[in-house]
C-alpha positions in Angstrom: 9.9 64.7 24.9 6.3 65.9 24.9 6.7 67.5 28.3 9.7 69.5 27.0 12.3 67.9 29.2 15.9 68.5 28.5 17.8 65.7 26.7 19.9 65.0 29.9 16.7 64.5 31.9 15.4 62.0 29.4 18.7 60.1 29.3 18.8 60.0 33.1 15.3 58.5 33.2 16.2 56.0 30.6 19.3 55.0 32.6 17.2 54.5 35.8 14.7 52.3 34.0 17.4 50.3 32.2 19.2 49.7 35.5 16.0 48.5 37.1 15.1 46.2 34.2 18.7 44.8 34.2 18.4 44.1 37.9 15.1 42.3 37.4 16.7 40.3 34.5 19.6 39.2 36.7 17.1 38.0 39.4 15.5 35.7 36.8 12.6 37.7 35.5 12.4 37.3 31.7 9.0 39.0 31.1 8.0 42.5 32.2 4.7 41.0 33.5 6.7 39.1 36.1 7.8 42.3 37.9 6.7 42.4 41.6 7.0 44.9 44.4 9.9 42.8 45.9 11.9 43.6 42.7 11.5 47.3 43.2 12.4 47.1 46.9 15.4 44.9 46.1 16.6 47.3 43.5 16.3 50.3 45.9 18.3 48.3 48.5 20.9 47.4 45.9 21.3 51.1 44.9 21.7 52.0 48.6 24.2 49.3 49.1 26.3 50.9 46.3 26.5 53.9 48.6 24.8 56.3 46.2 23.5 59.5 47.6 19.9 59.3 48.9 18.9 62.1 46.5 20.1 59.9 43.6 18.2 56.9 44.9 15.1 59.0 45.2 15.4 60.3 41.7 15.9 56.8 40.3 12.9 55.6 42.4 10.7 58.4 41.0 11.7 57.5 37.4 10.9 53.8 38.0 7.6 54.6 39.6 6.6 56.7 36.6 7.5 53.8 34.4 5.5 51.4 36.5 2.5 53.7 36.4 2.7 53.7 32.7 2.7 49.9 32.7 -0.2 49.8 35.0 -2.2 52.2 32.7 -1.5 49.9 29.8 -2.7 47.0 32.1 0.7 45.1 31.7 1.3 44.8 35.4 -1.2 44.8 38.3 -1.8 48.0 40.3 -1.1 46.2 43.6 2.7 46.7 43.0 2.5 50.3 44.1 -0.4 50.1 46.5 1.8 51.2 49.4 4.4 53.9 49.1 8.1 53.2 49.5 9.9 55.2 52.1 13.6 55.7 51.9 15.5 56.0 55.1 18.6 58.2 55.5 21.6 56.2 56.6 22.6 56.5 60.2 25.3 59.1 60.7 28.1 58.3 63.0 29.1 61.0 65.4 32.1 63.0 64.3 35.4 63.2 66.2 
């Protein structure tokens, strides 16, 4: 809100973080301090398996990374989670007819 984002942008960011936390919860994580890099990678793979557009997955990843940076600044999670970047690969395109 402080950065003057539109309400829809804030809602989208909230949705991305909520989906990520729900995914972590379903994998057995009960505390936010238990989040690991594997959870982030698993969530991205899960979103790609749902056949979302790569741009949507990248946007969700950006929102989640911003959230994780906040948690790192608050010293809730270790900085090692985002030590390396995460690269998304475009799906292989089959040749047309």
